[in-house]
PDB file of N, H, CA, C and O in Angstrom:
ATOM      1  N   MET A   1       7.102  26.102 -28.590  1.00  0.00           N
ATOM      2  CA  MET A   1       7.087  27.053 -27.070  1.00  0.00           C
ATOM      3  C   MET A   1       6.812  25.995 -25.974  1.00  0.00           C
ATOM      4  O   MET A   1       5.932  25.153 -26.152  1.00  0.00           O
ATOM      5  N   HIS A   2       7.642  26.029 -24.709  1.00  0.00           N
ATOM      6  H   HIS A   2       8.357  26.713 -24.565  1.00  0.00           H
ATOM      7  CA  HIS A   2       7.472  25.182 -23.818  1.00  0.00           C
ATOM      8  C   HIS A   2       5.760  26.112 -22.778  1.00  0.00           C
ATOM      9  O   HIS A   2       5.796  27.316 -22.522  1.00  0.00           O
ATOM     10  N   ASP A   3       4.914  25.501 -22.508  1.00  0.00           N
ATOM     11  H   ASP A   3       4.885  24.523 -22.716  1.00  0.00           H
ATOM     12  CA  ASP A   3       3.704  25.245 -21.786  1.00  0.00           C
ATOM     13  C   ASP A   3       3.859  25.079 -20.239  1.00  0.00           C
ATOM     14  O   ASP A   3       4.071  23.996 -19.692  1.00  0.00           O
ATOM     15  N   GLN A   4       3.726  26.293 -19.589  1.00  0.00           N
ATOM     16  H   GLN A   4       3.554  27.172 -20.033  1.00  0.00           H
ATOM     17  CA  GLN A   4       4.270  25.925 -17.940  1.00  0.00           C
ATOM     18  C   GLN A   4       3.131  25.166 -17.062  1.00  0.00           C
ATOM     19  O   GLN A   4       3.017  24.562 -15.995  1.00  0.00           O
ATOM     20  N   PHE A   5       2.469  25.522 -18.026  1.00  0.00           N
ATOM     21  H   PHE A   5       2.562  26.013 -18.892  1.00  0.00           H
ATOM     22  CA  PHE A   5       0.749  24.898 -17.076  1.00  0.00           C
ATOM     23  C   PHE A   5       0.940  22.961 -17.599  1.00  0.00           C
ATOM     24  O   PHE A   5       0.110  22.106 -17.291  1.00  0.00           O
ATOM     25  N   ASP A   6       2.004  22.737 -18.274  1.00  0.00           N
ATOM     26  H   ASP A   6       2.678  23.432 -18.525  1.00  0.00           H
ATOM     27  CA  ASP A   6       1.923  21.289 -18.831  1.00  0.00           C
ATOM     28  C   ASP A   6       2.783  20.734 -17.967  1.00  0.00           C
ATOM     29  O   ASP A   6       3.976  20.740 -18.272  1.00  0.00           O
ATOM     30  N   VAL A   7       2.260  20.009 -16.431  1.00  0.00           N
ATOM     31  H   VAL A   7       1.291  20.005 -16.184  1.00  0.00           H
ATOM     32  CA  VAL A   7       3.039  19.693 -15.670  1.00  0.00           C
ATOM     33  C   VAL A   7       2.382  18.129 -15.314  1.00  0.00           C
ATOM     34  O   VAL A   7       1.168  17.939 -15.244  1.00  0.00           O
ATOM     35  N   THR A   8       3.152  17.328 -15.157  1.00  0.00           N
ATOM     36  H   THR A   8       4.138  17.483 -15.213  1.00  0.00           H
ATOM     37  CA  THR A   8       2.601  16.141 -14.513  1.00  0.00           C
ATOM     38  C   THR A   8       2.468  15.985 -13.267  1.00  0.00           C
ATOM     39  O   THR A   8       3.498  16.241 -12.642  1.00  0.00           O
ATOM     40  N   LEU A   9       1.455  15.611 -12.558  1.00  0.00           N
ATOM     41  H   LEU A   9       0.619  15.403 -13.065  1.00  0.00           H
ATOM     42  CA  LEU A   9       0.843  15.823 -11.084  1.00  0.00           C
ATOM     43  C   LEU A   9       1.120  14.210 -10.867  1.00  0.00           C
ATOM     44  O   LEU A   9       0.204  13.519 -11.312  1.00  0.00           O
ATOM     45  N   GLU A  10       1.916  13.677 -10.430  1.00  0.00           N
ATOM     46  H   GLU A  10       2.661  14.238 -10.068  1.00  0.00           H
ATOM     47  CA  GLU A  10       2.251  12.647 -10.209  1.00  0.00           C
ATOM     48  C   GLU A  10       3.205  12.346  -8.996  1.00  0.00           C
ATOM     49  O   GLU A  10       4.347  12.801  -8.935  1.00  0.00           O
ATOM     50  N   ASP A  11       2.654  11.558  -8.055  1.00  0.00           N
ATOM     51  H   ASP A  11       1.726  11.189  -8.104  1.00  0.00           H
ATOM     52  CA  ASP A  11       3.797  11.795  -6.936  1.00  0.00           C
ATOM     53  C   ASP A  11       3.815   9.935  -7.069  1.00  0.00           C
ATOM     54  O   ASP A  11       2.802   9.240  -6.993  1.00  0.00           O
ATOM     55  N   GLY A  12       5.110   9.461  -7.261  1.00  0.00           N
ATOM     56  H   GLY A  12       5.933  10.025  -7.323  1.00  0.00           H
ATOM     57  CA  GLY A  12       5.177   7.867  -7.022  1.00  0.00           C
ATOM     58  C   GLY A  12       5.080   7.213  -5.477  1.00  0.00           C
ATOM     59  O   GLY A  12       4.535   6.138  -5.224  1.00  0.00           O
ATOM     60  N   ASP A  13       5.812   8.207  -4.376  1.00  0.00           N
ATOM     61  H   ASP A  13       6.255   9.080  -4.582  1.00  0.00           H
ATOM     62  CA  ASP A  13       4.980   7.158  -3.419  1.00  0.00           C
ATOM     63  C   ASP A  13       3.976   7.609  -2.658  1.00  0.00           C
ATOM     64  O   ASP A  13       3.691   7.248  -1.516  1.00  0.00           O
ATOM     65  N   LEU A  14       3.274   8.674  -3.551  1.00  0.00           N
ATOM     66  H   LEU A  14       3.506   8.967  -4.479  1.00  0.00           H
ATOM     67  CA  LEU A  14       1.545   8.737  -2.866  1.00  0.00           C
ATOM     68  C   LEU A  14       1.302   7.936  -3.660  1.00  0.00           C
ATOM     69  O   LEU A  14       0.127   7.702  -3.379  1.00  0.00           O
ATOM     70  N   LEU A  15       1.557   7.273  -4.528  1.00  0.00           N
ATOM     71  H   LEU A  15       2.512   7.463  -4.756  1.00  0.00           H
ATOM     72  CA  LEU A  15       0.454   6.272  -5.816  1.00  0.00           C
ATOM     73  C   LEU A  15       0.612   4.870  -5.101  1.00  0.00           C
ATOM     74  O   LEU A  15      -0.296   4.058  -4.922  1.00  0.00           O
ATOM     75  N   SER A  16       1.745   4.758  -4.780  1.00  0.00           N
ATOM     76  H   SER A  16       2.483   5.417  -4.925  1.00  0.00           H
ATOM     77  CA  SER A  16       2.269   3.184  -3.643  1.00  0.00           C
ATOM     78  C   SER A  16       1.301   3.369  -2.525  1.00  0.00           C
ATOM     79  O   SER A  16       0.709   2.321  -2.265  1.00  0.00           O
ATOM     80  N   GLU A  17       0.947   4.429  -1.754  1.00  0.00           N
ATOM     81  H   GLU A  17       1.427   5.280  -1.965  1.00  0.00           H
ATOM     82  CA  GLU A  17       0.527   3.812  -0.595  1.00  0.00           C
ATOM     83  C   GLU A  17      -1.214   4.598  -0.557  1.00  0.00           C
ATOM     84  O   GLU A  17      -1.753   5.186   0.380  1.00  0.00           O
ATOM     85  N   VAL A  18      -1.574   4.403  -1.506  1.00  0.00           N
ATOM     86  H   VAL A  18      -1.136   3.925  -2.267  1.00  0.00           H
ATOM     87  CA  VAL A  18      -3.115   4.391  -2.138  1.00  0.00           C
ATOM     88  C   VAL A  18      -3.559   3.247  -2.845  1.00  0.00           C
ATOM     89  O   VAL A  18      -4.704   2.830  -3.021  1.00  0.00           O
ATOM     90  N   GLU A  19      -2.499   2.821  -3.210  1.00  0.00           N
ATOM     91  H   GLU A  19      -1.569   3.159  -3.067  1.00  0.00           H
ATOM     92  CA  GLU A  19      -2.145   0.953  -3.656  1.00  0.00           C
ATOM     93  C   GLU A  19      -2.737   0.004  -2.892  1.00  0.00           C
ATOM     94  O   GLU A  19      -3.643  -0.794  -3.130  1.00  0.00           O
ATOM     95  N   LEU A  20      -1.649   0.363  -1.324  1.00  0.00           N
ATOM     96  H   LEU A  20      -0.913   1.011  -1.131  1.00  0.00           H
ATOM     97  CA  LEU A  20      -1.445  -0.641  -0.195  1.00  0.00           C
ATOM     98  C   LEU A  20      -2.873  -0.199   0.323  1.00  0.00           C
ATOM     99  O   LEU A  20      -3.629  -1.153   0.511  1.00  0.00           O
ATOM    100  N   THR A  21      -3.447   1.174   0.619  1.00  0.00           N
ATOM    101  H   THR A  21      -2.832   1.948   0.467  1.00  0.00           H
ATOM    102  CA  THR A  21      -4.698   1.399   1.521  1.00  0.00           C
ATOM    103  C   THR A  21      -5.626   0.243   0.301  1.00  0.00           C
ATOM    104  O   THR A  21      -6.151  -0.784   0.732  1.00  0.00           O
ATOM    105  N   THR A  22      -5.677   0.516  -0.782  1.00  0.00           N
ATOM    106  H   THR A  22      -5.251   1.350  -1.133  1.00  0.00           H
ATOM    107  CA  THR A  22      -6.589   0.207  -1.140  1.00  0.00           C
ATOM    108  C   THR A  22      -6.879  -1.517  -1.029  1.00  0.00           C
ATOM    109  O   THR A  22      -7.886  -2.143  -0.699  1.00  0.00           O
ATOM    110  N   THR A  23      -5.796  -1.865  -1.373  1.00  0.00           N
ATOM    111  H   THR A  23      -4.978  -1.357  -1.641  1.00  0.00           H
ATOM    112  CA  THR A  23      -5.714  -3.721  -1.759  1.00  0.00           C
ATOM    113  C   THR A  23      -5.793  -3.836   0.287  1.00  0.00           C
ATOM    114  O   THR A  23      -6.533  -4.798   0.493  1.00  0.00           O
ATOM    115  N   LEU A  24      -5.444  -3.390   1.344  1.00  0.00           N
ATOM    116  H   LEU A  24      -4.843  -2.609   1.177  1.00  0.00           H
ATOM    117  CA  LEU A  24      -6.187  -3.784   2.418  1.00  0.00           C
ATOM    118  C   LEU A  24      -7.715  -3.245   2.521  1.00  0.00           C
ATOM    119  O   LEU A  24      -8.493  -3.791   3.303  1.00  0.00           O
ATOM    120  N   ILE A  25      -8.126  -2.138   1.692  1.00  0.00           N
ATOM    121  H   ILE A  25      -7.494  -1.695   1.056  1.00  0.00           H
ATOM    122  CA  ILE A  25      -9.932  -2.128   2.175  1.00  0.00           C
ATOM    123  C   ILE A  25     -10.403  -2.929   1.500  1.00  0.00           C
ATOM    124  O   ILE A  25     -11.345  -3.550   1.992  1.00  0.00           O
ATOM    125  N   ILE A  26      -9.944  -3.298  -0.003  1.00  0.00           N
ATOM    126  H   ILE A  26      -9.179  -2.794  -0.403  1.00  0.00           H
ATOM    127  CA  ILE A  26     -10.395  -4.679  -0.391  1.00  0.00           C
ATOM    128  C   ILE A  26     -10.471  -6.013   0.259  1.00  0.00           C
ATOM    129  O   ILE A  26     -11.401  -6.819   0.262  1.00  0.00           O
ATOM    130  N   ALA A  27      -9.196  -6.083   0.855  1.00  0.00           N
ATOM    131  H   ALA A  27      -8.440  -5.429   0.853  1.00  0.00           H
ATOM    132  CA  ALA A  27      -9.296  -7.420   1.307  1.00  0.00           C
ATOM    133  C   ALA A  27      -9.857  -7.634   2.382  1.00  0.00           C
ATOM    134  O   ALA A  27     -10.228  -8.794   2.559  1.00  0.00           O
ATOM    135  N   ALA A  28     -10.125  -6.627   3.474  1.00  0.00           N
ATOM    136  H   ALA A  28      -9.825  -5.684   3.330  1.00  0.00           H
ATOM    137  CA  ALA A  28     -10.941  -6.526   4.474  1.00  0.00           C
ATOM    138  C   ALA A  28     -12.514  -6.421   4.166  1.00  0.00           C
ATOM    139  O   ALA A  28     -13.302  -7.011   4.904  1.00  0.00           O
ATOM    140  N   SER A  29     -12.963  -5.674   3.083  1.00  0.00           N
ATOM    141  H   SER A  29     -12.323  -5.194   2.484  1.00  0.00           H
ATOM    142  CA  SER A  29     -14.312  -5.783   3.185  1.00  0.00           C
ATOM    143  C   SER A  29     -14.922  -7.408   2.571  1.00  0.00           C
ATOM    144  O   SER A  29     -16.043  -7.896   2.718  1.00  0.00           O
ATOM    145  N   GLU A  30     -13.693  -7.982   1.843  1.00  0.00           N
ATOM    146  H   GLU A  30     -12.783  -7.586   1.723  1.00  0.00           H
ATOM    147  CA  GLU A  30     -14.326  -9.662   1.251  1.00  0.00           C
ATOM    148  C   GLU A  30     -13.866 -10.338   2.553  1.00  0.00           C
ATOM    149  O   GLU A  30     -14.755 -11.174   2.713  1.00  0.00           O
ATOM    150  N   SER A  31     -13.036 -10.472   3.547  1.00  0.00           N
ATOM    151  H   SER A  31     -12.314  -9.792   3.417  1.00  0.00           H
ATOM    152  CA  SER A  31     -13.273 -11.083   4.974  1.00  0.00           C
ATOM    153  C   SER A  31     -14.387 -11.024   5.679  1.00  0.00           C
ATOM    154  O   SER A  31     -14.835  -9.877   5.665  1.00  0.00           O
ATOM    155  N   GLU A  32     -15.095 -11.841   6.352  1.00  0.00           N
ATOM    156  H   GLU A  32     -14.732 -12.772   6.363  1.00  0.00           H
ATOM    157  CA  GLU A  32     -15.711 -12.303   7.071  1.00  0.00           C
ATOM    158  C   GLU A  32     -15.586 -12.196   8.600  1.00  0.00           C
ATOM    159  O   GLU A  32     -16.430 -12.057   9.486  1.00  0.00           O
ATOM    160  N   GLU A  33     -13.992 -12.329   8.609  1.00  0.00           N
ATOM    161  H   GLU A  33     -13.307 -12.441   7.890  1.00  0.00           H
ATOM    162  CA  GLU A  33     -13.259 -11.979   9.908  1.00  0.00           C
ATOM    163  C   GLU A  33     -12.390 -10.353   9.926  1.00  0.00           C
ATOM    164  O   GLU A  33     -12.116  -9.719   8.907  1.00  0.00           O
ATOM    165  N   HIS A  34     -12.135 -10.008  11.061  1.00  0.00           N
ATOM    166  H   HIS A  34     -12.357 -10.523  11.889  1.00  0.00           H
ATOM    167  CA  HIS A  34     -11.493  -9.169  11.418  1.00  0.00           C
ATOM    168  C   HIS A  34      -9.379  -9.770  10.665  1.00  0.00           C
ATOM    169  O   HIS A  34      -8.652 -10.718  10.962  1.00  0.00           O
ATOM    170  N   LEU A  35      -9.284  -9.091  10.100  1.00  0.00           N
ATOM    171  H   LEU A  35      -9.875  -8.321   9.859  1.00  0.00           H
ATOM    172  CA  LEU A  35      -7.220  -9.205   9.380  1.00  0.00           C
ATOM    173  C   LEU A  35      -6.839  -9.711  10.453  1.00  0.00           C
ATOM    174  O   LEU A  35      -7.275  -9.345  11.545  1.00  0.00           O
ATOM    175  N   SER A  36      -5.887 -10.716  10.279  1.00  0.00           N
ATOM    176  H   SER A  36      -5.533 -11.013   9.392  1.00  0.00           H
ATOM    177  CA  SER A  36      -4.800 -11.093  11.508  1.00  0.00           C
ATOM    178  C   SER A  36      -3.593 -10.120  10.994  1.00  0.00           C
ATOM    179  O   SER A  36      -3.458  -9.673   9.855  1.00  0.00           O
ATOM    180  N   GLN A  37      -2.716  -9.897  12.173  1.00  0.00           N
ATOM    181  H   GLN A  37      -2.825 -10.260  13.098  1.00  0.00           H
ATOM    182  CA  GLN A  37      -1.512  -8.769  11.506  1.00  0.00           C
ATOM    183  C   GLN A  37      -1.199  -9.834  10.877  1.00  0.00           C
ATOM    184  O   GLN A  37      -1.231  -9.457   9.706  1.00  0.00           O
ATOM    185  N   GLU A  38      -0.867 -11.107  10.874  1.00  0.00           N
ATOM    186  H   GLU A  38      -0.841 -11.413  11.826  1.00  0.00           H
ATOM    187  CA  GLU A  38       0.140 -12.096   9.421  1.00  0.00           C
ATOM    188  C   GLU A  38      -0.638 -11.542   8.326  1.00  0.00           C
ATOM    189  O   GLU A  38       0.028 -10.856   7.551  1.00  0.00           O
ATOM    190  N   GLU A  39      -1.697 -11.643   8.099  1.00  0.00           N
ATOM    191  H   GLU A  39      -2.238 -12.200   8.729  1.00  0.00           H
ATOM    192  CA  GLU A  39      -2.563 -11.103   6.682  1.00  0.00           C
ATOM    193  C   GLU A  39      -2.289 -10.255   6.356  1.00  0.00           C
ATOM    194  O   GLU A  39      -2.026 -10.032   5.175  1.00  0.00           O
ATOM    195  N   ILE A  40      -2.223  -9.200   7.530  1.00  0.00           N
ATOM    196  H   ILE A  40      -2.437  -9.382   8.490  1.00  0.00           H
ATOM    197  CA  ILE A  40      -1.779  -7.696   6.462  1.00  0.00           C
ATOM    198  C   ILE A  40      -0.625  -7.164   6.488  1.00  0.00           C
ATOM    199  O   ILE A  40      -0.388  -5.969   6.314  1.00  0.00           O
ATOM    200  N   ASP A  41       0.198  -8.070   6.717  1.00  0.00           N
ATOM    201  H   ASP A  41       0.006  -9.041   6.858  1.00  0.00           H
ATOM    202  CA  ASP A  41       2.062  -8.037   6.824  1.00  0.00           C
ATOM    203  C   ASP A  41       1.493  -8.573   5.220  1.00  0.00           C
ATOM    204  O   ASP A  41       1.329  -7.763   4.308  1.00  0.00           O
ATOM    205  N   VAL A  42       1.285  -9.762   5.097  1.00  0.00           N
ATOM    206  H   VAL A  42       1.419 -10.420   5.838  1.00  0.00           H
ATOM    207  CA  VAL A  42       1.218 -10.335   3.706  1.00  0.00           C
ATOM    208  C   VAL A  42       0.800  -9.496   2.652  1.00  0.00           C
ATOM    209  O   VAL A  42       1.427  -9.430   1.594  1.00  0.00           O
ATOM    210  N   LEU A  43      -0.643  -8.589   2.975  1.00  0.00           N
ATOM    211  H   LEU A  43      -1.152  -8.643   3.833  1.00  0.00           H
ATOM    212  CA  LEU A  43      -0.826  -8.116   1.968  1.00  0.00           C
ATOM    213  C   LEU A  43      -0.153  -7.036   1.933  1.00  0.00           C
ATOM    214  O   LEU A  43      -0.349  -6.636   0.785  1.00  0.00           O
ATOM    215  N   LEU A  44       0.830  -5.956   2.683  1.00  0.00           N
ATOM    216  H   LEU A  44       0.989  -6.281   3.615  1.00  0.00           H
ATOM    217  CA  LEU A  44       1.765  -5.183   2.698  1.00  0.00           C
ATOM    218  C   LEU A  44       3.329  -5.389   1.849  1.00  0.00           C
ATOM    219  O   LEU A  44       4.208  -4.691   1.343  1.00  0.00           O
ATOM    220  N   GLY A  45       3.024  -6.732   2.067  1.00  0.00           N
ATOM    221  H   GLY A  45       2.310  -7.300   2.478  1.00  0.00           H
ATOM    222  CA  GLY A  45       4.692  -7.004   1.807  1.00  0.00           C
ATOM    223  C   GLY A  45       5.698  -6.821   2.932  1.00  0.00           C
ATOM    224  O   GLY A  45       6.859  -6.543   2.632  1.00  0.00           O
ATOM    225  N   VAL A  46       5.414  -6.928   3.945  1.00  0.00           N
ATOM    226  H   VAL A  46       4.471  -7.155   4.189  1.00  0.00           H
ATOM    227  CA  VAL A  46       6.550  -7.115   5.137  1.00  0.00           C
ATOM    228  C   VAL A  46       6.700  -8.418   5.662  1.00  0.00           C
ATOM    229  O   VAL A  46       5.851  -9.206   6.080  1.00  0.00           O
ATOM    230  N   THR A  47       8.429  -8.545   5.529  1.00  0.00           N
ATOM    231  H   THR A  47       9.119  -7.905   5.189  1.00  0.00           H
ATOM    232  CA  THR A  47       8.660  -9.218   5.982  1.00  0.00           C
ATOM    233  C   THR A  47       9.199  -9.424   7.581  1.00  0.00           C
ATOM    234  O   THR A  47       9.286  -8.442   8.317  1.00  0.00           O
ATOM    235  N   PRO A  48       9.520 -10.655   8.008  1.00  0.00           N
ATOM    236  CA  PRO A  48       9.274 -10.653   9.591  1.00  0.00           C
ATOM    237  C   PRO A  48      10.942  -9.902   9.703  1.00  0.00           C
ATOM    238  O   PRO A  48      11.673  -9.937   8.713  1.00  0.00           O
ATOM    239  N   ARG A  49      11.338  -9.344  10.815  1.00  0.00           N
ATOM    240  H   ARG A  49      10.744  -9.316  11.620  1.00  0.00           H
ATOM    241  CA  ARG A  49      12.461  -9.191  11.148  1.00  0.00           C
ATOM    242  C   ARG A  49      13.531 -10.683  11.926  1.00  0.00           C
ATOM    243  O   ARG A  49      12.975 -11.433  12.728  1.00  0.00           O
ATOM    244  N   LYS A  50      14.688 -10.854  11.626  1.00  0.00           N
ATOM    245  H   LYS A  50      15.139 -10.245  10.974  1.00  0.00           H
ATOM    246  CA  LYS A  50      15.476 -11.807  12.381  1.00  0.00           C
ATOM    247  C   LYS A  50      16.061 -11.237  13.726  1.00  0.00           C
ATOM    248  O   LYS A  50      16.776 -10.241  13.837  1.00  0.00           O
ATOM    249  N   PRO A  51      15.619 -12.058  14.711  1.00  0.00           N
ATOM    250  CA  PRO A  51      16.229 -11.782  15.963  1.00  0.00           C
ATOM    251  C   PRO A  51      17.319 -11.594  15.639  1.00  0.00           C
ATOM    252  O   PRO A  51      17.912 -12.177  14.732  1.00  0.00           O
ATOM    253  N   ILE A  52      17.895 -10.416  16.618  1.00  0.00           N
ATOM    254  H   ILE A  52      17.413  -9.942  17.355  1.00  0.00           H
ATOM    255  CA  ILE A  52      19.303  -9.977  17.085  1.00  0.00           C
ATOM    256  C   ILE A  52      20.249 -10.699  17.984  1.00  0.00           C
ATOM    257  O   ILE A  52      20.340 -10.323  19.153  1.00  0.00           O
ATOM    258  N   ASP A  53      20.983 -11.731  17.535  1.00  0.00           N
ATOM    259  H   ASP A  53      20.909 -12.036  16.585  1.00  0.00           H
ATOM    260  CA  ASP A  53      21.014 -12.418  18.622  1.00  0.00           C
ATOM    261  C   ASP A  53      22.789 -11.455  19.518  1.00  0.00           C
ATOM    262  O   ASP A  53      23.199 -11.820  20.619  1.00  0.00           O
TER     263      ASP A  53
END
């Protein structure tokens, strides 16, 4: 018999956001200076856009 209360409470997008936030918090706490925008971008996996000609 199926248990209606046996559900997985997992949100993949939310877990990804929590992981990124945790990564930033750890990096910031280990740094003696403010993180630069470039360092933050690297931690988040952001790639710069190519200029539009």
